C-alpha positions in Angstrom: 8.6 -28.6 50.8 4.9 -28.2 50.6 2.6 -30.1 48.3 0.4 -28.4 45.6 -2.8 -29.7 44.1 -3.6 -29.2 40.5 -6.8 -30.3 38.7 -7.5 -30.8 35.0 -11.3 -30.7 34.6 -11.4 -31.9 31.0 -14.1 -33.0 28.6 -13.7 -36.6 29.7 -12.7 -36.5 33.4 -11.3 -34.7 36.4 -7.6 -35.5 36.9 -6.0 -34.4 40.1 -2.3 -34.4 40.8 -0.4 -33.7 44.0 3.1 -32.4 43.3 6.2 -31.4 45.3 6.6 -27.6 45.2 10.4 -28.0 44.9 10.5 -29.5 41.5 6.9 -30.5 40.3 7.4 -34.2 40.9 4.0 -35.9 41.1 3.6 -37.7 44.5 0.0 -38.8 44.1 -2.9 -38.6 41.6 -6.5 -39.5 41.2 -9.1 -39.4 38.4 -12.9 -39.4 38.1 -14.9 -39.7 34.9 -17.3 -37.1 33.4 -20.4 -37.8 31.4 -20.1 -38.1 27.7 -21.6 -35.6 25.2 -21.4 -32.0 24.0 -24.1 -30.8 26.4 -23.5 -31.8 30.1 -24.9 -30.9 33.5 -22.0 -29.0 35.0 -22.9 -30.3 38.5 -21.4 -33.6 37.3 -18.0 -31.9 37.2 -18.4 -30.9 40.8 -19.2 -34.5 41.8 -16.1 -35.7 39.9 -14.0 -33.0 41.5 -15.0 -34.1 45.0 -14.3 -37.7 44.1 -10.9 -37.0 42.7 -9.6 -34.6 45.4 -11.1 -36.3 48.5 -7.9 -37.9 49.6 -5.6 -35.2 48.3 -7.0 -31.8 49.3 -6.1 -31.8 53.0 -2.5 -32.6 52.0 -2.1 -29.6 49.7 -0.9 -26.2 50.7 -2.6 -24.6 47.7 -4.8 -25.6 44.8 -5.7 -24.5 41.3 -8.0 -25.8 38.5 -7.4 -25.8 34.7 -10.4 -26.8 32.7 -11.8 -27.3 29.2 -12.1 -24.0 27.4 -15.1 -22.2 26.0 -18.0 -24.2 27.8 -20.9 -22.0 28.7 -22.0 -22.6 32.3 -25.2 -20.5 32.4 -26.6 -19.9 36.0 -29.8 -18.3 37.3 -30.1 -15.8 40.0 -29.8 -18.5 42.6 -26.5 -19.8 41.1 -28.2 -23.0 39.7 -27.6 -24.2 36.1 -30.3 -22.9 33.8 -29.6 -25.9 31.5 -26.8 -28.3 30.6 -23.5 -26.5 29.7 -22.8 -26.3 26.0 -19.2 -27.5 25.5 -16.5 -26.4 23.1 -17.2 -29.3 20.8 -20.9 -28.5 20.4 -21.1 -27.1 16.9 -24.8 -26.2 16.8 -23.9 -22.5 17.2 -22.0 -22.3 13.9 -24.6 -20.1 12.2 -24.6 -17.8 15.3 -20.8 -17.5 15.0 -21.1 -16.3 11.5 -23.8 -13.8 12.4 -21.8 -12.4 15.3 -18.7 -12.0 13.2 -20.7 -9.9 10.7 -22.3 -7.9 13.5 -18.9 -7.1 15.1 -17.6 -5.7 11.8 -16.1 -8.7 10.1 -13.1 -11.0 10.7 -10.5 -8.2 11.0 -12.6 -6.3 13.5 -13.0 -9.4 15.6 -9.3 -10.1 15.6 -8.5 -6.5 16.5 -10.7 -6.6 19.6 -11.0 -10.3 20.6 -7.7 -11.7 19.2 -9.6 -14.3 17.3 -12.3 -14.8 14.7 -15.3 -16.4 16.3 -16.2 -20.0 15.5 -18.7 -22.3 17.1 -16.4 -23.3 19.9 -16.4 -19.8 21.5 -18.7 -19.2 24.5 -20.3 -16.1 23.1 -21.8 -18.1 20.1 -23.5 -20.4 22.6 -25.1 -17.5 24.3 -26.5 -16.3 21.0 -27.7 -19.8 20.2 -29.6 -19.8 23.5 -31.2 -16.5 22.7 -32.3 -17.7 19.3 -33.4 -21.3 20.2 -34.1 -21.3 23.9 -35.3 -17.9 24.9 -37.0 -19.3 28.0 -33.6 -20.4 29.2 -31.7 -17.3 27.9 -34.0 -14.9 29.8 -33.2 -16.6 33.1 -29.4 -16.4 32.8 -27.9 -14.1 35.5 -24.3 -15.3 35.4 -22.0 -17.1 32.9 -18.9 -19.0 34.0 -16.4 -21.1 32.2 -16.0 -24.7 33.4 -12.8 -24.0 35.4 -14.4 -21.0 37.0 -17.4 -23.2 38.1 -15.1 -25.9 39.7 -12.7 -23.3 41.2 -15.6 -21.6 43.1 -16.8 -25.0 44.3 -13.5 -25.6 45.9 -13.5 -22.2 47.6 -15.3 -21.3 50.8 -19.0 -20.3 50.5 -19.6 -16.7 49.5 -16.5 -16.5 47.3 -17.2 -14.4 44.2 -16.5 -16.1 40.9 -13.0 -15.6 39.5 -11.0 -16.5 36.4 -7.8 -15.6 34.6 -7.0 -13.8 31.3 -6.0 -17.1 29.6 -9.4 -18.8 29.8 -11.2 -15.5 29.5 -9.6 -14.9 26.1 -11.5 -17.9 24.7 -15.0 -16.5 25.5 -15.4 -14.1 22.6 -16.3 -11.3 24.9 -12.9 -10.5 26.3 -10.9 -7.6 24.9 -7.4 -9.1 24.3 -5.7 -5.7 24.1 -7.4 -4.0 27.1 -7.6 -7.1 29.2 -11.2 -6.5 30.2 -14.6 -8.0 29.6 -16.8 -6.7 26.8 -20.2 -6.6 28.5 -21.6 -5.0 25.4 -20.8 -8.1 23.3 -22.5 -10.3 25.9 -25.6 -8.1 25.7 -25.4 -8.2 21.9 -25.2 -12.0 21.9 -27.7 -12.9 24.7 -30.1 -9.9 24.7 -29.1 -8.8 28.2 -26.1 -8.4 30.4 -25.0 -11.0 33.0 -22.5 -11.2 35.8 -19.0 -12.4 34.8 -16.2 -13.7 37.0 -13.5 -11.3 38.2 -10.3 -11.5 36.0 -7.3 -11.9 38.3 -3.6 -11.5 37.4 -1.1 -14.4 37.1 0.1 -15.6 40.4 -2.7 -14.1 42.4 -4.6 -15.7 45.4 -8.2 -15.9 44.3 -9.7 -17.3 47.4 -9.3 -20.0 50.0 -10.7 -23.5 50.7 -12.8 -24.2 53.7 -9.6 -25.2 55.5 -7.8 -22.0 54.5 -5.6 -23.2 51.6 -5.1 -20.6 48.9 -6.9 -21.1 45.7 -5.2 -19.7 42.6 -7.2 -18.2 39.7 -6.9 -21.3 37.5 -6.9 -21.2 33.7 -7.9 -23.0 30.5 -6.6 -26.4 29.7 -4.3 -25.3 26.9 -2.8 -22.5 29.0 -2.4 -25.1 31.8 -0.5 -27.4 29.5 1.9 -24.6 28.4 2.6 -23.7 32.0 3.0 -27.4 33.0 5.5 -28.0 30.3 7.3 -24.7 30.7 6.9 -23.8 27.0 9.3 -21.2 25.6 9.2 -19.2 22.4 9.9 -21.5 19.5 8.5 -24.5 21.2 5.4 -25.9 19.5 3.2 -28.2 21.7 1.1 -30.7 19.8 -1.5 -32.4 22.0 -3.6 -35.3 20.8 -6.6 -35.8 23.1 -10.3 -35.3 22.5 -9.2 -32.3 20.4 -6.0 -31.8 18.5 -4.1 -28.7 19.5 -0.9 -27.0 18.3 0.2 -24.0 20.4 3.1 -21.9 21.2 3.9 -19.0 23.6 4.6 -15.5 22.4 5.4 -12.2 24.2 3.1 -10.4 21.7 -0.5 -10.9 20.6 -1.0 -12.7 17.3 -3.8 -11.5 15.0 -4.9 -13.9 12.2 -8.0 -12.6 10.4 -8.3 -15.9 8.5 -9.5 -17.4 11.7 -7.2 -20.4 11.6 -5.0 -19.2 14.5 -6.7 -18.1 17.7 -4.9 -15.3 19.6 -5.4 -16.5 23.2 -3.7 -15.0 26.2 -1.7 -17.4 28.3 -1.6 -18.0 32.1 1.8 -16.2 32.7 1.2 -12.7 31.3 2.0 -13.4 27.6 0.0 -14.9 24.7 -0.8 -18.4 23.5 -1.4 -18.5 19.7 -3.2 -21.8 19.1 -4.7 -23.9 16.3 -7.3 -26.5 17.3 -9.0 -29.4 15.5 -12.2 -31.0 16.8 -11.2 -34.5 15.6 -8.1 -36.1 17.1 -7.8 -39.3 19.3 -11.4 -40.1 18.3 -10.3 -40.8 14.8 -8.3 -43.8 16.1 -11.1 -44.9 18.4 -13.5 -45.1 15.4 -11.0 -46.9 13.2 -10.2 -49.5 15.9 -13.9 -50.0 16.5 -14.7 -50.4 12.7 -11.9 -52.9 12.3 -12.9 -54.7 15.4 -9.5 -54.5 17.1 -7.8 -52.7 20.0 -5.4 -49.8 19.7 -2.3 -51.9 19.9 -3.5 -54.0 17.0 -4.5 -50.9 15.1 -0.9 -49.6 15.5 0.6 -53.0 14.4 -1.6 -53.1 11.3 -0.8 -49.5 10.4 3.0 -50.0 10.5 2.6 -52.9 8.0 1.4 -50.6 5.3 3.7 -48.3 3.3 3.8 -44.5 3.6 0.7 -43.1 1.8 -1.4 -46.2 2.7 -1.3 -47.4 -1.0 -3.2 -44.4 -2.0 -5.9 -44.5 0.6 -6.6 -41.1 2.1 -9.2 -39.8 4.4 -10.4 -36.5 5.8 -11.2 -37.1 9.5 -14.0 -34.6 10.0 -16.3 -37.0 11.7 -17.9 -34.4 14.0 -17.6 -31.4 11.8 -14.3 -29.5 12.1 -12.9 -26.4 13.6 -9.6 -26.1 11.6 -10.4 -25.8 8.8 -13.7 -24.2 9.8 -16.1 -26.8 8.5 -18.7 -27.3 11.3 -21.1 -29.3 9.0 -18.4 -31.5 7.5 -18.3 -35.3 7.6 -15.5 -37.8 7.2 -14.4 -38.6 3.6 -12.4 -41.6 2.4 -10.7 -41.7 -1.0 -8.6 -44.1 -3.0 -10.4 -47.3 -1.9 -9.9 -50.2 -4.4 -10.4 -54.0 -4.3 -6.7 -54.2 -3.3 -7.1 -52.0 -0.2 -6.1 -53.9 2.9 -6.9 -53.6 6.6 -3.4 -52.3 7.1 -4.0 -49.5 4.5 -7.2 -48.5 6.4 -5.4 -48.5 9.7 -2.4 -46.4 8.5 -4.7 -43.9 6.6 -6.3 -43.1 9.9 -3.0 -42.3 11.6 -1.7 -40.3 8.6 -4.9 -38.3 8.4 -4.7 -37.4 12.1 -1.1 -36.4 11.8 -1.5 -34.5 8.6 -4.3 -32.5 10.2 -2.0 -31.6 13.1 0.9 -30.9 10.8 -1.3 -28.4 9.0 -2.0 -26.8 12.4 1.7 -26.5 13.1 2.4 -24.8 9.7 -0.5 -22.3 10.2 0.8 -21.5 13.7 4.3 -20.8 12.4 3.1 -18.7 9.5 0.9 -16.5 11.8 3.7 -16.0 14.4 6.4 -15.5 11.8 8.7 -17.6 14.0 10.7 -20.7 13.5 10.3 -24.0 15.2 12.9 -24.8 17.9 11.3 -28.1 18.8 7.9 -29.9 18.5 6.7 -31.5 21.7 4.0 -34.3 21.5 1.7 -35.0 24.4 -1.8 -36.5 25.1 -3.1 -40.0 25.4 -2.5 -40.9 21.7 1.1 -39.8 22.0 1.8 -43.2 23.6 0.6 -45.1 20.6 3.5 -46.9 18.8 2.2 -45.9 15.3 1.8 -42.2 16.3 5.3 -42.2 17.6 6.7 -43.9 14.5 4.8 -41.7 12.0 4.7 -38.3 13.7 8.3 -37.3 12.8 7.9 -38.6 9.3 4.7 -36.6 8.7 5.9 -33.5 10.5 9.2 -33.7 8.7 11.2 -33.0 11.8 12.3 -34.7 15.1 9.5 -34.8 17.7 10.1 -34.6 21.5 7.8 -36.8 23.7 8.0 -35.9 27.4 7.4 -38.7 29.9 3.7 -39.5 30.1 2.0 -37.2 32.6 -1.0 -35.0 33.3 0.6 -31.7 32.1 -2.6 -29.6 32.3 -3.0 -30.6 35.9 0.7 -30.1 36.5 0.3 -26.6 35.1 -2.5 -25.9 37.5 -0.3 -27.1 40.3 2.5 -24.8 39.2 0.1 -21.9 39.3 -0.9 -22.9 42.8 2.8 -22.9 43.8 3.1 -19.4 42.2 0.2 -18.1 44.3 1.5 -19.7 47.4 5.0 -18.2 46.9 3.8 -14.7 46.0 6.7 -14.3 43.6 6.7 -12.2 40.4 7.3 -15.4 38.3 6.1 -19.0 38.6 8.6 -21.5 40.1 11.0 -23.2 37.6 10.3 -26.9 37.3 12.4 -29.1 35.0 10.6 -31.2 32.3 10.5 -34.9 33.2 12.5 -37.3 31.1 11.8 -37.2 27.4 12.3 -39.2 24.2 13.3 -37.7 20.8 11.6 -39.5 17.9 13.2 -39.3 14.4 12.2 -40.7 11.0 12.8 -39.9 7.3 10.3 -37.3 6.2 7.4 -38.4 4.0 6.2 -35.2 2.2 4.2 -37.2 -0.4 1.8 -38.2 2.4 1.0 -34.6 3.2 0.7 -33.8 -0.5 -2.0 -36.4 -1.1 -3.8 -35.4 2.0 -3.7 -31.7 1.0 -5.1 -32.6 -2.5 -8.2 -34.3 -0.9 -8.5 -31.5 1.7 -8.6 -28.8 -0.9 -11.2 -30.7 -3.0 -13.6 -31.0 -0.2 
């Protein structure tokens, strides 16, 4: 069977996996780091891509890229970056998000057209920020791509026109979720003039070819890639703990949430991907470990020494502002500290805050979709932490399924590449790798004390 190459061009790195087309088994993988920050020269992603795929590309029969959503790659008439790309976690455009929502007719009008209420993460808000704060850059923009579009075109033969898919397009804020088409009028409203946008291709299409003739699939956003890589079905809720925290599910119908909590994205397979995202996730644990002067293993050991509720210590982990709830200017808040507070209490409170935030996301998702939870799947780097594994089923109040560690965004991209290569109506069916089911007695009091602090802030 042929081998397929899937890339995850994430906030932190490029991860490339080479998989067997028969069953999705990973046979080789590589990674290359990205620069830190919320504003990054996108050419760094191309260098990381080249580094990661160098020994893999010639072995692949087809390739696809999944990438971080929302980032604004603004290019001039020569195809060069006008400035560093503003990423999804750059919240400077929060006032512009509010203005655009008003100009588009309010939250309900936004949801009806775009599927989501605009927040600072969306690409269109970054275009408005450029118009307002960097008109010298805004005026030079001739084309706007998403991160995965930019990397996909780089892998394609010269002269290939930019392309994307409906999944990643649905996170821009200028894609009509119902008509499946760009809204150039919204781009012009935001930026002050129209620009070229990538061609939106259907699921399973061949978008182009590499220099050596390998098919390149349209690619997609990272959340859509993860859903494809894990083979999500209705009733499955995927909770991912990475740079961001995400709860998502697949749905055959669009979901409209005028509160703005649930974003009504499209998916990479022709359906929809209702999603709730938090800006603060694994970084909560990074900060706590750094402040206590310990590594993550010791942080987990300390946390599991404290009782549920951390002896009354509660925190809101909004260190970099927050997306859900929509508090872009928020900061972290600690409550319940006393002279009796221990290092173990502080460690456990960080884990509980992270998981309560994600449990809120799961609840919001289920309310918006009107569906029940068949199972909760937990992935991401932090899913391997012993304290996350011990506390997640207790905080969520239900068993949690943890698939074997893997690069599921990249695997989803590889599955899309296999789909394009096969030319079939549906993507290939790949079984999920081995999984572990985590169980624990529910701790509803932990969520209650977290909610009390959240609602006061």
